[in-house]
C-alpha positions as CSV (number, residue, x, y, z in Angstrom):
1,X,114.9,116.6,83.0
2,X,114.6,113.2,81.4
3,X,111.0,113.7,79.8
4,X,112.6,113.4,76.5
5,X,112.6,109.7,77.2
6,X,110.0,107.2,75.6
7,X,107.1,106.7,78.5
8,X,108.0,103.0,78.6
9,X,111.7,103.9,79.4
10,X,110.6,106.3,82.1
11,X,108.0,104.1,83.9
12,X,110.5,101.2,83.9
13,X,113.3,103.4,85.3
14,X,111.3,105.1,88.0
15,X,110.0,101.8,89.2
16,X,113.2,100.3,89.2
17,X,114.8,103.1,91.2
18,X,112.0,102.9,93.8
19,X,112.5,99.4,94.4
20,X,116.4,99.8,94.7
21,X,115.8,102.8,97.4
22,X,113.5,100.7,99.3
23,X,115.8,97.5,99.3
24,X,118.9,99.9,100.3
25,X,116.8,101.7,103.2
26,X,114.6,98.9,104.8
27,X,118.2,97.3,106.3
28,X,119.0,100.4,107.8
29,X,115.4,100.8,109.0
30,X,115.5,97.2,110.6
31,X,118.8,98.0,112.3
32,X,117.3,101.0,114.2
33,X,114.2,99.1,115.2
34,X,116.3,96.1,116.5
35,X,118.3,98.5,118.7
36,X,115.1,100.4,120.0
37,X,113.8,97.0,121.0
38,X,116.6,95.6,122.6
39,X,117.5,98.9,124.7
40,X,114.4,99.9,126.8
41,X,115.7,103.3,127.6
42,X,112.7,105.7,126.9
43,X,115.1,108.5,125.5
44,X,117.1,106.1,123.5
45,X,113.9,104.9,122.1
46,X,112.5,108.2,121.1
47,X,116.2,108.9,119.2
48,X,115.4,105.8,117.4
49,X,111.9,106.8,116.5
50,X,113.4,110.0,115.1
51,X,116.1,108.2,112.9
52,X,113.5,105.8,111.6
53,X,111.5,108.4,110.5
54,X,114.4,110.4,108.6
55,X,115.4,107.2,106.9
56,X,111.9,106.9,105.8
57,X,111.8,110.5,104.7
58,X,115.0,109.7,102.6
59,X,112.6,107.3,100.6
60,X,109.8,109.8,100.2
61,X,112.3,112.8,99.2
62,X,114.0,110.2,96.9
63,X,110.7,109.5,95.1
64,X,110.0,113.3,94.9
65,X,113.0,114.2,93.0
66,X,112.3,110.9,90.8
67,X,109.0,112.5,89.8
68,X,110.4,115.9,89.4
69,X,113.6,115.0,87.0
70,X,111.8,111.8,85.2
71,X,108.5,112.7,84.9
72,X,108.2,116.7,85.3
73,X,104.8,116.9,86.5
74,X,103.0,120.2,87.2
75,X,101.6,120.6,90.7
76,X,98.5,122.6,91.2
77,X,98.3,122.6,95.1
78,X,96.1,124.7,97.4
79,X,95.7,124.5,101.1
80,X,99.1,123.1,102.3
81,X,99.9,126.4,104.0
82,X,99.8,126.7,108.2
83,X,100.8,123.2,108.8
84,X,103.0,121.7,111.5
85,X,105.8,119.0,112.1
86,X,104.7,119.4,115.8
87,X,100.8,118.5,115.4
88,X,99.3,115.4,115.1
89,X,96.7,115.0,111.9
90,X,94.4,112.6,110.7
91,X,94.3,112.6,106.8
92,X,91.8,111.3,104.4
93,X,91.6,111.4,100.7
94,X,89.6,110.2,97.7
95,X,91.1,106.9,96.1
96,X,91.6,106.4,92.3
97,X,95.3,105.1,91.8
98,X,98.2,103.8,94.0
99,X,99.7,106.9,92.6
100,X,97.6,108.9,95.1
101,X,99.9,107.6,98.2
102,X,102.9,109.5,96.3
103,X,100.9,112.4,95.8
104,X,100.3,112.8,98.9
105,X,103.5,112.2,100.5
106,X,104.7,114.6,97.7
107,X,102.2,117.5,98.8
108,X,102.7,116.9,102.5
109,X,106.4,116.3,102.6
110,X,108.0,117.8,105.9
111,X,104.9,119.8,106.3
112,X,103.4,117.5,108.7
113,X,104.8,114.4,110.4
114,X,105.2,111.2,108.0
115,X,102.2,109.5,107.0
116,X,101.1,106.5,108.8
117,X,98.6,104.0,108.0
118,X,96.7,101.7,110.4
119,X,97.3,97.9,108.9
120,X,95.5,94.7,109.4
121,X,97.6,92.5,111.4
122,X,98.4,89.8,108.8
123,X,100.0,92.7,106.4
124,X,102.8,92.5,108.8
125,X,104.0,89.4,106.5
126,X,104.2,91.2,103.3
127,X,107.9,90.7,102.2
128,X,110.1,93.8,102.7
129,X,107.5,96.2,103.2
130,X,105.7,94.4,106.3
131,X,109.3,94.7,108.3
132,X,109.6,98.4,107.1
133,X,106.1,98.9,108.6
134,X,107.0,97.4,111.8
135,X,110.1,99.2,111.9
136,X,108.3,102.4,111.5
137,X,105.9,101.9,114.1
138,X,102.8,101.4,111.7
139,X,100.0,100.3,114.3
140,X,99.0,96.7,113.2
141,X,95.2,96.0,114.4
142,X,93.4,93.2,115.1
143,X,89.5,93.8,114.2
144,X,86.7,91.6,115.1
145,X,83.4,91.3,113.4
146,X,80.2,91.8,114.7
147,X,79.6,88.2,114.2
148,X,82.6,87.2,116.1
149,X,81.7,89.3,119.2
150,X,78.3,87.7,118.9
151,X,79.7,84.4,119.3
152,X,82.4,85.5,122.2
153,X,80.9,88.6,123.8
154,X,84.4,88.8,125.6
155,X,85.9,89.9,122.5
156,X,83.6,93.4,122.6
157,X,85.9,96.5,122.9
158,X,89.4,94.4,123.0
159,X,90.0,95.3,119.5
160,X,89.9,99.3,120.1
161,X,91.6,98.8,123.5
162,X,94.5,96.6,122.0
163,X,95.1,99.2,119.5
164,X,94.7,102.0,122.0
165,X,97.7,100.6,123.8
166,X,99.6,100.2,120.3
167,X,99.2,103.9,119.9
168,X,100.5,104.9,123.4
169,X,104.1,105.9,121.8
170,X,102.3,108.5,119.5
171,X,101.7,110.4,122.7
172,X,105.0,111.8,123.0
173,X,106.1,111.5,118.8
174,X,103.8,113.7,116.5
175,X,102.0,111.3,113.9
176,X,99.7,111.5,111.1
177,X,97.4,108.5,110.2
178,X,96.5,108.3,106.6
179,X,93.1,106.5,105.7
180,X,91.3,106.1,102.5
181,X,87.5,106.3,103.5
182,X,86.5,104.6,99.9
183,X,88.6,101.4,101.1
184,X,89.2,100.6,97.4
185,X,90.4,102.5,94.3
186,X,87.7,104.3,92.0
187,X,86.4,102.7,89.0
188,X,83.5,102.6,86.7
189,X,82.9,99.0,87.3
190,X,82.8,99.8,91.2
191,X,81.0,102.9,90.9
192,X,77.9,101.3,89.1
193,X,78.2,97.9,91.3
194,X,77.7,100.2,94.4
195,X,75.0,102.3,93.0
196,X,77.1,105.1,94.5
197,X,75.1,108.5,95.1
198,X,78.3,110.5,94.3
199,X,79.4,111.1,90.7
200,X,83.2,110.9,91.1
201,X,83.1,108.8,94.5
202,X,82.6,105.7,96.0
203,X,80.6,105.4,99.1
204,X,82.8,106.1,102.1
205,X,83.3,103.6,104.9
206,X,83.2,105.3,107.9
207,X,84.3,102.4,110.3
208,X,87.8,102.6,109.7
209,X,88.1,106.4,110.3
210,X,85.9,105.9,113.5
211,X,88.3,103.1,114.8
212,X,91.3,105.6,114.3
213,X,89.7,108.2,115.9
214,X,88.3,105.9,118.6
215,X,92.1,104.7,119.2
216,X,93.8,108.2,119.3
217,X,91.4,110.3,120.4
218,X,93.6,111.8,122.7
219,X,95.8,113.1,120.0
220,X,94.0,113.5,116.9
221,X,92.2,116.8,117.0
222,X,92.9,118.0,113.3
223,X,91.9,116.6,109.9
224,X,93.3,117.2,106.4
225,X,90.6,116.5,103.8
226,X,92.6,115.9,100.5
227,X,91.2,116.0,97.3
228,X,93.4,114.7,94.3
229,X,92.3,115.3,90.8
230,X,94.0,114.1,87.7
231,X,92.7,116.0,84.3
232,X,93.8,112.8,82.4
233,X,91.6,110.0,81.9
234,X,94.0,107.5,82.7
235,X,94.8,107.6,86.4
236,X,96.9,104.1,86.8
237,X,99.8,103.8,88.8
238,X,101.7,102.7,85.6
239,X,100.4,105.8,83.7
240,X,101.6,108.0,86.7
241,X,105.2,106.6,86.9
242,X,105.6,106.4,82.8
243,X,105.0,110.2,82.8
244,X,101.6,110.3,80.9
245,X,100.0,112.2,83.8
246,X,101.1,115.7,83.2
247,X,99.2,117.6,86.1
248,X,98.1,116.8,89.3
249,X,95.3,119.0,91.2
250,X,95.3,118.7,94.9
251,X,93.2,121.0,97.3
252,X,93.6,120.6,101.3
253,X,90.9,121.3,103.5
254,X,91.9,121.8,107.2
255,X,89.2,121.2,110.1
256,X,89.2,120.5,113.6
257,X,87.3,117.2,114.4
258,X,84.5,117.6,116.5
259,X,85.2,116.1,120.3
260,X,81.8,114.2,119.9
261,X,84.0,111.7,117.5
262,X,86.8,111.0,119.7
263,X,87.6,108.0,121.6
264,X,84.2,106.5,121.1
265,X,83.3,103.3,120.3
266,X,81.8,102.7,116.8
267,X,80.7,99.3,116.8
268,X,78.8,99.2,120.2
269,X,77.5,102.6,120.0
270,X,74.6,102.7,117.8
271,X,73.7,106.5,118.1
272,X,77.6,107.7,117.8
273,X,77.5,105.2,114.7
274,X,74.5,107.0,113.1
275,X,76.3,110.5,113.9
276,X,79.5,109.5,112.6
277,X,78.2,108.1,109.5
278,X,76.3,111.4,108.8
279,X,79.5,113.5,109.1
280,X,81.3,111.2,106.8
281,X,78.5,111.5,104.5
282,X,78.4,115.5,104.3
283,X,82.3,115.2,103.9
284,X,81.7,113.4,100.8
285,X,78.8,115.4,99.4
286,X,81.2,118.4,99.6
287,X,83.9,116.5,98.0
288,X,82.1,115.2,95.3
289,X,81.1,119.0,94.5
290,X,84.5,120.0,94.5
291,X,85.8,117.2,92.0
292,X,82.9,118.2,89.6
293,X,84.1,121.9,89.8
294,X,87.8,120.7,89.0
295,X,86.5,118.6,86.5
296,X,85.0,121.7,84.8
297,X,88.2,123.7,85.6
298,X,90.8,121.7,84.5
299,X,89.6,118.9,81.9
300,X,91.3,119.3,78.6
301,X,94.1,120.9,80.3
302,X,96.1,117.6,80.3
303,X,96.4,115.0,77.4
304,X,97.6,111.4,77.2
305,X,99.0,112.0,73.7
306,X,102.9,110.7,73.5
């Protein structure tokens, strides 16, 4: 354990080692992706997919070791049982810090397939990481706004159909799609500007989740609803990396996604849109209630003191 080191050094060391592991593994990912692309044999491509996922798992596993050795975080996790690497999952979570991604990867590591995100098409150009996302078959999507469709009606439904085609590969390889329903990190300022009806959450954006379930309704039937709670007041990514977050509380609820929410077009089906928004609102009411209970149970058990 290196928790005797000063916080600034722990944070710098953790960040440096994560960057180094990323730069080391991405070339191997790219090589596997190119070999997968140039040899159009189904069995070969499936094998390349498995190899690329294992390379990504090396990265996640290394991050988990860093958090244990350098920061010595106490984990309070419930609901991570009865999960499978052979199933398809949709995972959603409240969003307070970029640390949430490392937390989700930690608690679900090798319990379910690797987490993947639906990404905007422009993000493929992000240096280094964009190539890694492409090599790992993260689905890049092109979304058309209602205004664009009104101007050009031929675009109606094209974004969903294009994404469905991009997800064809996931029929044969189990995958987990991860989505932050709030769309952005919770801050008191954003909470006030939104006039959010929830005490500990921003308003959820149902459209992104509906798009995922619309594109992958044939595969995604199970949802994992993660709730992450940090007992300390400062939940920033740097605070997390530097070892000031001493405890992380995670609650996981597994539930079957109702068939009426799968393979539907959220943008053009007004009735479905209303039903889906109601479902998401109910999820958020329950999550806000859980966060209130966790705050009451754990607040004060962690400390920001040096």
